[in-house]
DRENTORPA-457591 format. One record per atom (N, C-alpha, C): residue in three letters; atom name; y negated, z, x. Coordinates in pm, whole numbers. Atoms other than C-alpha are relative to their C-alpha. Example, Ala and Ser with C-alpha at 12.3 -4.5 7.8 and 13.67 -1.06 7.14 Angstrom:
<recs>
{'ALA','N',{119,0,89}}
{'ALA','CA',{450,780,1230}}
{'ALA','C',{-120,0,90}}
{'SER','N',{119,-6,-82}}
{'SER','CA',{106,714,1367}}
{'SER','C',{-109,73,-77}}
</recs>
This chain:
<recs>
{'LYS','N',{-51,52,-127}}
{'LYS','CA',{1500,-366,-1351}}
{'LYS','C',{-107,-78,75}}
{'GLN','N',{106,78,-63}}
{'GLN','CA',{1209,-601,-1287}}
{'GLN','C',{-103,92,64}}
{'THR','N',{98,-95,-53}}
{'THR','CA',{974,-305,-1241}}
{'THR','C',{52,66,128}}
{'LEU','N',{-60,-61,-119}}
{'LEU','CA',{1214,-142,-994}}
{'LEU','C',{2,-98,117}}
{'LEU','N',{-1,102,-105}}
{'LEU','CA',{1245,-468,-801}}
{'LEU','C',{-139,-20,58}}
{'VAL','N',{138,15,-46}}
{'VAL','CA',{867,-507,-785}}
{'VAL','C',{-40,117,89}}
{'GLU','N',{32,-119,-80}}
{'GLU','CA',{830,-150,-659}}
{'GLU','C',{71,-4,135}}
{'HIS','N',{-76,10,-125}}
{'HIS','CA',{1103,-206,-400}}
{'HIS','C',{-64,-99,97}}
{'ARG','N',{61,102,-85}}
{'ARG','CA',{936,-522,-271}}
{'ARG','C',{-135,47,55}}
{'ILE','N',{129,-52,-46}}
{'ILE','CA',{597,-352,-252}}
{'ILE','C',{22,102,111}}
{'GLN','N',{-30,-100,-102}}
{'GLN','CA',{746,-60,-58}}
{'GLN','C',{47,-65,130}}
{'GLN','N',{-48,72,-118}}
{'GLN','CA',{922,-302,177}}
{'GLN','C',{-117,-65,74}}
{'ALA','N',{116,65,-61}}
{'ALA','CA',{599,-495,236}}
{'ALA','C',{-91,101,68}}
{'MET','N',{85,-104,-57}}
{'MET','CA',{402,-175,297}}
{'MET','C',{62,58,127}}
{'ARG','N',{-69,-56,-117}}
{'ARG','CA',{665,-41,538}}
{'ARG','C',{-8,-95,119}}
{'LEU','N',{5,98,-109}}
{'LEU','CA',{678,-362,741}}
{'LEU','C',{-143,-20,50}}
{'SER','N',{141,9,-41}}
{'SER','CA',{296,-383,742}}
{'SER','C',{-36,119,88}}
{'LEU','N',{27,-121,-77}}
{'LEU','CA',{286,-26,871}}
{'LEU','C',{55,-10,142}}
{'VAL','N',{-62,3,-134}}
{'VAL','CA',{527,-86,1159}}
{'VAL','C',{-58,-112,87}}
{'THR','N',{61,108,-80}}
{'THR','CA',{374,-420,1266}}
{'THR','C',{-143,35,37}}
{'GLY','N',{136,-42,-28}}
{'GLY','CA',{22,-286,1236}}
{'GLY','C',{-6,113,100}}
{'GLY','N',{-4,-112,-93}}
{'GLY','CA',{120,26,1426}}
{'GLY','C',{5,-45,145}}
{'LEU','N',{-8,52,-137}}
{'LEU','CA',{212,-174,1736}}
{'LEU','C',{-134,-58,44}}
{'SER','N',{131,57,-33}}
{'SER','CA',{-118,-363,1724}}
{'SER','C',{-102,109,29}}
{'VAL','N',{95,-111,-18}}
{'VAL','CA',{-312,-39,1689}}
{'VAL','C',{20,67,136}}
{'VAL','N',{-26,-71,-125}}
{'VAL','CA',{-141,130,1984}}
{'VAL','C',{-34,-86,121}}
{'VAL','N',{32,90,-112}}
{'VAL','CA',{-179,-176,2210}}
{'VAL','C',{-151,-13,17}}
{'LEU','N',{145,17,-8}}
{'LEU','CA',{-546,-227,2125}}
{'LEU','C',{-69,129,44}}
{'TYR','N',{64,-127,-35}}
{'TYR','CA',{-627,143,2162}}
{'TYR','C',{28,38,146}}
{'VAL','N',{-38,-44,-135}}
{'VAL','CA',{-436,219,2482}}
{'VAL','C',{-45,-99,107}}
{'PHE','N',{30,102,-101}}
{'PHE','CA',{-505,-111,2657}}
{'PHE','C',{-131,-73,-28}}
{'ALA','N',{128,64,33}}
{'ALA','CA',{-853,-184,2524}}
{'ALA','C',{-77,-41,125}}
{'GLU','N',{80,28,-120}}
{'GLU','CA',{-1019,-163,2866}}
{'GLU','C',{58,-115,83}}
{'PRO','N',{-52,113,-80}}
{'PRO','CA',{-780,-387,3067}}
{'PRO','C',{1,-132,-76}}
{'LEU','N',{1,124,79}}
{'LEU','CA',{-755,-639,2782}}
{'LEU','C',{-139,-62,-3}}
{'MET','N',{138,50,0}}
{'MET','CA',{-1134,-668,2759}}
{'MET','C',{-38,-54,137}}
{'GLN','N',{31,42,-137}}
{'GLN','CA',{-1158,-696,3137}}
{'GLN','C',{65,-135,30}}
{'LEU','N',{-73,124,-27}}
{'LEU','CA',{-896,-972,3151}}
{'LEU','C',{-51,-116,-84}}
{'MET','N',{42,106,91}}
{'MET','CA',{-1027,-1167,2852}}
{'MET','C',{-146,-41,19}}
{'TYR','N',{143,28,-4}}
{'TYR','CA',{-1403,-1137,2900}}
{'TYR','C',{-67,33,133}}
{'GLY','N',{57,-31,-130}}
{'GLY','CA',{-1451,-1015,3256}}
{'GLY','C',{-87,123,1}}
{'THR','N',{77,-124,9}}
{'THR','CA',{-1618,-693,3140}}
{'THR','C',{69,94,-98}}
{'SER','N',{-63,-99,89}}
{'SER','CA',{-1502,-372,2975}}
{'SER','C',{-105,80,-77}}
{'GLU','N',{109,-72,66}}
{'GLU','CA',{-1838,-274,2822}}
{'GLU','C',{28,26,-148}}
{'ALA','N',{-24,-13,145}}
{'ALA','CA',{-1714,-327,2465}}
{'ALA','C',{127,79,-31}}
{'THR','N',{-125,-74,20}}
{'THR','CA',{-1404,-110,2514}}
{'THR','C',{-11,103,-111}}
{'ILE','N',{17,-108,98}}
{'ILE','CA',{-1542,174,2303}}
{'ILE','C',{5,-53,-143}}
{'PHE','N',{-1,56,135}}
{'PHE','CA',{-1589,-57,2003}}
{'PHE','C',{143,-33,-45}}
{'VAL','N',{-140,33,31}}
{'VAL','CA',{-1228,-176,2019}}
{'VAL','C',{77,128,-31}}
{'LYS','N',{-71,-126,20}}
{'LYS','CA',{-1102,182,2046}}
{'LYS','C',{-37,66,-133}}
{'VAL','N',{44,-60,127}}
{'VAL','CA',{-1310,299,1751}}
{'VAL','C',{57,-75,-119}}
{'MET','N',{-43,82,114}}
{'MET','CA',{-1208,10,1525}}
{'MET','C',{152,-12,-12}}
{'ALA','N',{-146,23,1}}
{'ALA','CA',{-839,-12,1623}}
{'ALA','C',{75,82,-104}}
{'PRO','N',{-77,-77,100}}
{'PRO','CA',{-707,279,1411}}
{'PRO','C',{-28,-42,-144}}
{'PHE','N',{36,39,136}}
{'PHE','CA',{-896,162,1102}}
{'PHE','C',{67,-130,-42}}
{'PHE','N',{-54,131,36}}
{'PHE','CA',{-747,-184,1121}}
{'PHE','C',{149,4,-32}}
{'LEU','N',{-134,-16,56}}
{'LEU','CA',{-406,-44,1038}}
{'LEU','C',{-6,-30,-150}}
{'PHE','N',{20,29,142}}
{'PHE','CA',{-545,-69,683}}
{'PHE','C',{-5,-150,-26}}
{'TYR','N',{10,145,17}}
{'TYR','CA',{-607,-439,739}}
{'TYR','C',{138,-63,-18}}
{'TYR','N',{-137,50,13}}
{'TYR','CA',{-232,-493,774}}
{'TYR','C',{57,27,-139}}
{'PHE','N',{-40,-27,139}}
{'PHE','CA',{-184,-335,431}}
{'PHE','C',{-72,-92,-98}}
{'GLN','N',{86,72,94}}
{'GLN','CA',{-463,-537,275}}
{'GLN','C',{59,-134,-43}}
{'GLY','N',{-56,131,31}}
{'GLY','CA',{-292,-878,295}}
{'GLY','C',{112,6,-103}}
{'PRO','N',{-108,-13,99}}
{'PRO','CA',{33,-778,119}}
{'PRO','C',{-47,52,-135}}
{'LEU','N',{50,-54,126}}
{'LEU','CA',{-157,-576,-141}}
{'LEU','C',{-74,-107,-80}}
{'GLN','N',{72,108,68}}
{'GLN','CA',{-381,-873,-220}}
{'GLN','C',{99,-102,-56}}
{'ALA','N',{-103,93,49}}
{'ALA','CA',{-73,-1096,-250}}
{'ALA','C',{69,56,-125}}
{'VAL','N',{-61,-64,116}}
{'VAL','CA',{82,-845,-492}}
{'VAL','C',{-91,-12,-122}}
{'LEU','N',{96,12,111}}
{'LEU','CA',{-233,-847,-704}}
{'LEU','C',{0,-140,-58}}
{'GLN','N',{-4,139,48}}
{'GLN','CA',{-225,-1225,-724}}
{'GLN','C',{129,-28,-74}}
{'ALA','N',{-129,20,66}}
{'ALA','CA',{145,-1219,-814}}
{'ALA','C',{4,67,-136}}
{'LEU','N',{5,-72,127}}
{'LEU','CA',{69,-970,-1093}}
{'LEU','C',{-109,-55,-92}}
{'ASP','N',{106,63,77}}
{'ASP','CA',{-201,-1205,-1225}}
{'ASP','C',{-126,87,-6}}
{'LEU','N',{118,-85,-10}}
{'LEU','CA',{-474,-969,-1108}}
{'LEU','C',{-93,-50,111}}
{'ALA','N',{86,61,-103}}
{'ALA','CA',{-660,-1212,-882}}
{'ALA','C',{-146,37,-22}}
{'LYS','N',{139,-36,32}}
{'LYS','CA',{-985,-1127,-1062}}
{'LYS','C',{-30,140,53}}
{'ALA','N',{18,-137,-50}}
{'ALA','CA',{-939,-758,-976}}
{'ALA','C',{-8,0,152}}
{'ALA','N',{3,9,-146}}
{'ALA','CA',{-868,-850,-613}}
{'ALA','C',{-136,-51,48}}
{'MET','N',{132,53,-35}}
{'MET','CA',{-1189,-1053,-600}}
{'MET','C',{-108,105,-20}}
{'THR','N',{97,-106,27}}
{'THR','CA',{-1385,-767,-756}}
{'THR','C',{3,105,109}}
{'ASN','N',{-14,-98,-108}}
{'ASN','CA',{-1248,-524,-499}}
{'ASN','C',{-62,-50,130}}
{'SER','N',{55,59,-122}}
{'SER','CA',{-1343,-760,-216}}
{'SER','C',{-152,-5,-6}}
{'LEU','N',{145,4,16}}
{'LEU','CA',{-1695,-801,-355}}
{'LEU','C',{-61,139,15}}
{'ILE','N',{47,-138,-14}}
{'ILE','CA',{-1736,-423,-382}}
{'ILE','C',{0,39,148}}
{'GLY','N',{-9,-30,-143}}
{'GLY','CA',{-1619,-388,-22}}
{'GLY','C',{-109,-69,80}}
{'ALA','N',{105,75,-71}}
{'ALA','CA',{-1862,-658,95}}
{'ALA','C',{-137,63,-23}}
{'ALA','N',{129,-63,33}}
{'ALA','CA',{-2152,-490,-86}}
{'ALA','C',{-17,131,76}}
{'VAL','N',{4,-128,-72}}
{'VAL','CA',{-2067,-151,64}}
{'VAL','C',{-20,-25,150}}
{'LYS','N',{14,31,-142}}
{'LYS','CA',{-2036,-311,409}}
{'LYS','C',{-145,-34,34}}
{'ILE','N',{140,36,-25}}
{'ILE','CA',{-2386,-461,384}}
{'ILE','C',{-89,123,0}}
{'VAL','N',{78,-124,8}}
{'VAL','CA',{-2530,-126,277}}
{'VAL','C',{23,85,125}}
{'CYS','N',{-33,-81,-118}}
{'CYS','CA',{-2349,50,562}}
{'CYS','C',{-60,-59,128}}
{'ILE','N',{61,63,-118}}
{'ILE','CA',{-2473,-205,816}}
{'ILE','C',{-147,37,9}}
{'PHE','N',{142,-37,0}}
{'PHE','CA',{-2832,-140,712}}
{'PHE','C',{-19,148,29}}
{'ALA','N',{15,-145,-16}}
{'ALA','CA',{-2778,236,702}}
{'ALA','C',{39,48,140}}
{'LEU','N',{-52,-48,-128}}
{'LEU','CA',{-2582,271,1027}}
{'LEU','C',{-54,-77,120}}
{'ALA','N',{42,81,-115}}
{'ALA','CA',{-2683,-20,1251}}
{'ALA','C',{-146,20,35}}
{'THR','N',{142,-23,-26}}
{'THR','CA',{-3050,69,1215}}
{'THR','C',{-27,136,65}}
{'GLN','N',{16,-129,-66}}
{'GLN','CA',{-2988,416,1357}}
{'GLN','C',{2,-20,152}}
{'PRO','N',{6,21,-146}}
{'PRO','CA',{-3098,415,1724}}
{'PRO','C',{118,62,75}}
{'SER','N',{-111,-69,-67}}
{'SER','CA',{-2818,657,1813}}
{'SER','C',{132,-76,-13}}
{'LEU','N',{-123,76,23}}
{'LEU','CA',{-2553,416,1678}}
{'LEU','C',{-11,-144,48}}
{'GLY','N',{18,139,-40}}
{'GLY','CA',{-2689,65,1726}}
{'GLY','C',{112,-88,-51}}
{'ILE','N',{-106,93,38}}
{'ILE','CA',{-2413,-197,1728}}
{'ILE','C',{126,74,-46}}
{'MET','N',{-114,-79,46}}
{'MET','CA',{-2157,82,1680}}
{'MET','C',{-6,18,-152}}
{'GLY','N',{16,-11,145}}
{'GLY','CA',{-2300,116,1329}}
{'GLY','C',{60,-118,-73}}
{'ALA','N',{-58,121,61}}
{'ALA','CA',{-2202,-243,1251}}
{'ALA','C',{152,4,7}}
{'ALA','N',{-145,-11,-15}}
{'ALA','CA',{-1852,-180,1385}}
{'ALA','C',{58,98,-102}}
{'LEU','N',{-45,-99,99}}
{'LEU','CA',{-1818,128,1164}}
{'LEU','C',{-8,-57,-141}}
{'ALA','N',{15,61,132}}
{'ALA','CA',{-1943,-71,864}}
{'ALA','C',{117,-93,-31}}
{'VAL','N',{-116,90,17}}
{'VAL','CA',{-1669,-331,915}}
{'VAL','C',{126,82,-26}}
{'ALA','N',{-117,-86,18}}
{'ALA','CA',{-1410,-53,944}}
{'ALA','C',{1,63,-139}}
{'ILE','N',{12,-59,134}}
{'ILE','CA',{-1538,113,625}}
{'ILE','C',{37,-102,-107}}
{'ASN','N',{-32,107,95}}
{'ASN','CA',{-1515,-220,441}}
{'ASN','C',{152,-22,-8}}
{'THR','N',{-145,23,-4}}
{'THR','CA',{-1153,-268,552}}
{'THR','C',{76,110,-72}}
{'VAL','N',{-67,-113,63}}
{'VAL','CA',{-1046,80,445}}
{'VAL','C',{-25,2,-151}}
{'LEU','N',{37,-6,142}}
{'LEU','CA',{-1233,65,113}}
{'LEU','C',{73,-106,-82}}
{'VAL','N',{-65,109,75}}
{'VAL','CA',{-1097,-274,2}}
{'VAL','C',{150,25,-11}}
{'THR','N',{-144,-30,4}}
{'THR','CA',{-742,-171,95}}
{'THR','C',{32,107,-103}}
{'LEU','N',{-22,-109,96}}
{'LEU','CA',{-768,152,-105}}
{'LEU','C',{-25,-47,-144}}
{'LEU','N',{27,53,134}}
{'LEU','CA',{-919,-33,-402}}
{'LEU','C',{116,-87,-48}}
{'HIS','N',{-117,82,35}}
{'HIS','CA',{-632,-285,-396}}
{'HIS','C',{117,89,-40}}
{'PHE','N',{-112,-89,28}}
{'PHE','CA',{-380,-3,-385}}
{'PHE','C',{-19,73,-133}}
{'ALA','N',{29,-70,126}}
{'ALA','CA',{-550,187,-669}}
{'ALA','C',{20,-92,-120}}
{'THR','N',{-19,96,109}}
{'THR','CA',{-547,-128,-883}}
{'THR','C',{148,-23,-28}}
{'ILE','N',{-144,25,16}}
{'ILE','CA',{-175,-184,-822}}
{'ILE','C',{70,116,-70}}
{'ILE','N',{-72,-114,58}}
{'ILE','CA',{-64,170,-909}}
{'ILE','C',{-40,26,-145}}
{'LYS','N',{34,-8,142}}
{'LYS','CA',{-243,139,-1243}}
{'LYS','C',{95,-86,-83}}
{'VAL','N',{-85,96,71}}
{'VAL','CA',{-3,-143,-1333}}
{'VAL','C',{148,24,28}}
{'VAL','N',{-139,-17,-42}}
{'VAL','CA',{316,-69,-1137}}
{'VAL','C',{20,142,53}}
{'SER','N',{-31,-132,-54}}
{'SER','CA',{475,270,-1072}}
{'SER','C',{37,-15,147}}
{'TYR','N',{-23,10,-145}}
{'TYR','CA',{485,336,-699}}
{'TYR','C',{20,139,57}}
{'SER','N',{-31,-129,-63}}
{'SER','CA',{646,620,-506}}
{'SER','C',{-33,-7,149}}
{'ILE','N',{34,-7,-142}}
{'ILE','CA',{510,722,-167}}
{'ILE','C',{95,98,68}}
{'TYR','N',{-91,-85,-76}}
{'TYR','CA',{754,863,89}}
{'TYR','C',{-71,45,128}}
{'PRO','N',{79,-47,-115}}
{'PRO','CA',{547,1076,330}}
{'PRO','C',{77,0,132}}
{'LEU','N',{-80,-8,-122}}
{'LEU','CA',{835,1108,578}}
{'LEU','C',{-5,-131,79}}
{'GLU','N',{9,129,-68}}
{'GLU','CA',{817,735,654}}
{'GLU','C',{-128,-11,81}}
{'TYR','N',{129,8,-69}}
{'TYR','CA',{450,765,747}}
{'TYR','C',{-5,99,116}}
{'VAL','N',{-8,-96,-111}}
{'VAL','CA',{519,1074,959}}
{'VAL','C',{78,-61,116}}
{'LYS','N',{-81,66,-103}}
{'LYS','CA',{791,883,1146}}
{'LYS','C',{-78,-111,69}}
{'ALA','N',{80,109,-57}}
{'ALA','CA',{556,587,1193}}
{'ALA','C',{-106,55,94}}
{'CYS','N',{103,-62,-85}}
{'CYS','CA',{281,813,1332}}
{'CYS','C',{61,52,130}}
{'LEU','N',{-69,-47,-120}}
{'LEU','CA',{530,971,1572}}
{'LEU','C',{35,-116,92}}
{'SER','N',{-34,119,-79}}
{'SER','CA',{646,627,1685}}
{'SER','C',{-122,-55,71}}
{'ILE','N',{125,51,-58}}
{'ILE','CA',{288,513,1742}}
{'ILE','C',{-46,90,114}}
{'THR','N',{46,-96,-101}}
{'THR','CA',{200,830,1935}}
{'THR','C',{87,-5,126}}
{'ILE','N',{-92,0,-115}}
{'ILE','CA',{511,829,2157}}
{'ILE','C',{-10,-131,78}}
{'ALA','N',{14,130,-67}}
{'ALA','CA',{480,456,2230}}
{'ALA','C',{-133,-8,75}}
{'GLY','N',{130,-2,-66}}
{'GLY','CA',{112,507,2311}}
{'GLY','C',{3,80,129}}
{'VAL','N',{-14,-82,-120}}
{'VAL','CA',{195,784,2557}}
{'VAL','C',{79,-74,107}}
{'ALA','N',{-82,77,-95}}
{'ALA','CA',{464,566,2717}}
{'ALA','C',{-82,-111,64}}
{'GLY','N',{85,106,-52}}
{'GLY','CA',{215,281,2753}}
{'GLY','C',{-106,53,95}}
{'TYR','N',{103,-61,-84}}
{'TYR','CA',{-54,508,2898}}
{'TYR','C',{58,41,135}}
{'VAL','N',{-65,-44,-125}}
{'VAL','CA',{185,658,3155}}
{'VAL','C',{39,-121,85}}
{'SER','N',{-40,121,-73}}
{'SER','CA',{316,312,3248}}
{'SER','C',{-119,-63,70}}
{'PHE','N',{117,68,-55}}
{'PHE','CA',{-32,169,3301}}
{'PHE','C',{-69,82,109}}
{'HIS','N',{79,-83,-92}}
{'HIS','CA',{-195,463,3479}}
{'HIS','C',{82,62,113}}
{'TYR','N',{-82,-64,-102}}
{'TYR','CA',{102,588,3682}}
{'TYR','C',{114,-89,51}}
{'SER','N',{-121,72,-43}}
{'SER','CA',{423,381,3686}}
{'SER','C',{-31,-132,70}}
{'PHE','N',{30,134,-54}}
{'PHE','CA',{268,37,3755}}
{'PHE','C',{-136,-6,68}}
{'ILE','N',{135,-10,-54}}
{'ILE','CA',{-50,154,3927}}
{'ILE','C',{-23,-93,119}}
{'MET','N',{15,81,-120}}
{'MET','CA',{18,-55,4240}}
{'MET','C',{-2,-150,-29}}
{'LEU','N',{-6,142,34}}
{'LEU','CA',{55,-386,4055}}
{'LEU','C',{-139,-56,-29}}
{'PRO','N',{127,63,39}}
{'PRO','CA',{-230,-638,4003}}
{'PRO','C',{-25,21,-150}}
{'LEU','N',{37,-33,138}}
{'LEU','CA',{-417,-581,3676}}
{'LEU','C',{72,-84,-106}}
{'PRO','N',{-68,80,104}}
{'PRO','CA',{-270,-879,3480}}
{'PRO','C',{147,38,-17}}
{'ILE','N',{-143,-34,6}}
{'ILE','CA',{93,-794,3569}}
{'ILE','C',{17,144,-48}}
{'ARG','N',{-4,-141,38}}
{'ARG','CA',{27,-423,3531}}
{'ARG','C',{-19,17,-151}}
{'THR','N',{28,-8,144}}
{'THR','CA',{-116,-473,3182}}
{'THR','C',{117,-55,-80}}
{'LEU','N',{-111,63,72}}
{'LEU','CA',{162,-708,3071}}
{'LEU','C',{125,87,4}}
{'ALA','N',{-119,-86,-14}}
{'ALA','CA',{436,-479,3206}}
{'ALA','C',{-13,125,-86}}
{'SER','N',{22,-123,78}}
{'SER','CA',{283,-173,3039}}
{'SER','C',{10,-27,-149}}
{'ILE','N',{-9,37,141}}
{'ILE','CA',{247,-351,2704}}
{'ILE','C',{145,-26,-39}}
{'THR','N',{-143,25,26}}
{'THR','CA',{610,-464,2731}}
{'THR','C',{76,131,-17}}
{'VAL','N',{-63,-132,12}}
{'VAL','CA',{721,-104,2790}}
{'VAL','C',{-36,64,-133}}
{'THR','N',{46,-57,127}}
{'THR','CA',{512,8,2493}}
{'THR','C',{74,-62,-118}}
{'ALA','N',{-67,70,110}}
{'ALA','CA',{665,-257,2267}}
{'ALA','C',{148,36,-9}}
{'ILE','N',{-143,-34,-2}}
{'ILE','CA',{1022,-176,2375}}
{'ILE','C',{22,142,-53}}
{'VAL','N',{-11,-139,47}}
{'VAL','CA',{974,199,2324}}
{'VAL','C',{-26,7,-150}}
{'TYR','N',{35,-1,143}}
{'TYR','CA',{811,134,1987}}
{'TYR','C',{114,-56,-85}}
{'LEU','N',{-110,62,75}}
{'LEU','CA',{1092,-96,1871}}
{'LEU','C',{121,93,-6}}
{'LEU','N',{-113,-93,-2}}
{'LEU','CA',{1358,155,1978}}
{'LEU','C',{-23,116,-96}}
{'LEU','N',{33,-110,90}}
{'LEU','CA',{1180,432,1788}}
{'LEU','C',{10,-43,-146}}
{'LEU','N',{-10,52,137}}
{'LEU','CA',{1158,215,1477}}
{'LEU','C',{146,-5,-45}}
{'ILE','N',{-144,8,32}}
{'ILE','CA',{1535,161,1492}}
{'ILE','C',{59,140,-15}}
{'ILE','N',{-51,-138,6}}
{'ILE','CA',{1607,529,1563}}
{'ILE','C',{-42,69,-130}}
{'PHE','N',{52,-62,122}}
{'PHE','CA',{1386,642,1274}}
{'PHE','C',{33,-79,-127}}
{'GLN','N',{-41,87,112}}
{'GLN','CA',{1528,362,1054}}
{'GLN','C',{-119,-48,-82}}
{'LEU','N',{117,57,67}}
{'LEU','CA',{1183,230,974}}
{'LEU','C',{15,-151,-15}}
{'VAL','N',{-32,142,11}}
{'VAL','CA',{1318,-121,1028}}
{'VAL','C',{151,-13,-9}}
{'LYS','N',{-144,19,20}}
{'LYS','CA',{1659,-231,903}}
{'LYS','C',{50,-114,89}}
{'ARG','N',{-59,103,-84}}
{'ARG','CA',{1897,-446,1109}}
{'ARG','C',{-17,-139,-61}}
{'GLU','N',{12,131,65}}
{'GLU','CA',{1887,-725,851}}
{'GLU','C',{-143,-54,7}}
{'GLU','N',{138,43,-15}}
{'GLU','CA',{1508,-731,882}}
{'GLU','C',{-27,-46,143}}
{'LEU','N',{15,40,-140}}
{'LEU','CA',{1527,-749,1262}}
{'LEU','C',{64,-136,26}}
{'ALA','N',{-69,128,-18}}
{'ALA','CA',{1758,-1050,1225}}
{'ALA','C',{-92,-119,-24}}
{'HIS','N',{94,109,28}}
{'HIS','CA',{1457,-1254,1109}}
{'HIS','C',{-101,-20,113}}
{'ILE','N',{94,13,-113}}
{'ILE','CA',{1262,-1198,1436}}
{'ILE','C',{54,-107,95}}
{'PRO','N',{-49,114,-80}}
{'PRO','CA',{1286,-1523,1642}}
{'PRO','C',{64,38,133}}
{'ALA','N',{-47,-28,-136}}
{'ALA','CA',{1333,-1371,1989}}
{'ALA','C',{130,80,3}}
{'ILE','N',{-116,-91,-4}}
{'ILE','CA',{1592,-1104,1906}}
{'ILE','C',{85,-10,-125}}
{'GLY','N',{-69,9,128}}
{'GLY','CA',{1709,-1210,1561}}
{'GLY','C',{148,-33,12}}
{'ALA','N',{-140,42,-14}}
{'ALA','CA',{2032,-1376,1680}}
{'ALA','C',{89,118,37}}
{'PHE','N',{-79,-116,-43}}
{'PHE','CA',{2150,-1054,1846}}
{'PHE','C',{32,91,-118}}
{'PHE','N',{-21,-90,114}}
{'PHE','CA',{2101,-843,1533}}
{'PHE','C',{78,-67,-112}}
{'ALA','N',{-77,73,100}}
{'ALA','CA',{2244,-1116,1310}}
{'ALA','C',{150,12,31}}
{'LYS','N',{-140,-16,-41}}
{'LYS','CA',{2570,-1097,1510}}
{'LYS','C',{49,141,-29}}
{'LYS','N',{-36,-139,26}}
{'LYS','CA',{2568,-718,1479}}
{'LYS','C',{29,22,-148}}
{'ASN','N',{-18,-15,144}}
{'ASN','CA',{2532,-745,1101}}
{'ASN','C',{132,-61,-46}}
{'ARG','N',{-125,67,40}}
{'ARG','CA',{2826,-987,1074}}
{'ARG','C',{122,84,38}}
{'LYS','N',{-110,-87,-43}}
{'LYS','CA',{3044,-743,1265}}
{'LYS','C',{16,118,-95}}
</recs>
């Protein structure tokens, strides 16, 4: 029973990391240019944000996986995985950033490689100790949600709100993206009502629904 409970909690953590990370990825990828323009007054670094955004979905998995390792008394393994990732990142920085064709993009790719590698090492360490079942359909649904929300955000920004000032246009488009994404998560049952009840802004509404 304890093993089943641990597996259930890991799956829950991974699913919630996937859906929260998915929204961040789609917002950073679709709205990289206006966000950079609004925050820094230039959009020159847009390409770096777009390249790194998809990889950082792994970063959202990394935190829960590291917490699981510590809970399983495998903190030493977690540290080893992080050290391996850091070593590989340094090697990649030297190998990629020194290439004239890549330049600073090489450093960005090295950081992305480090994130993916450490996350995969954490996951590999966990499945050696705890049985874990992967449900591909959940990940397919998440990818569909990310894609559809991204398209909705792109259309909103480039067509629907084209006449608005950039700050309002960006905020309105991100809001549309978030709403579409949340609706898709509910439709695909990637997020349960009882889990939505813990969200501060909308939690009260779903808490009432659950009581009914």
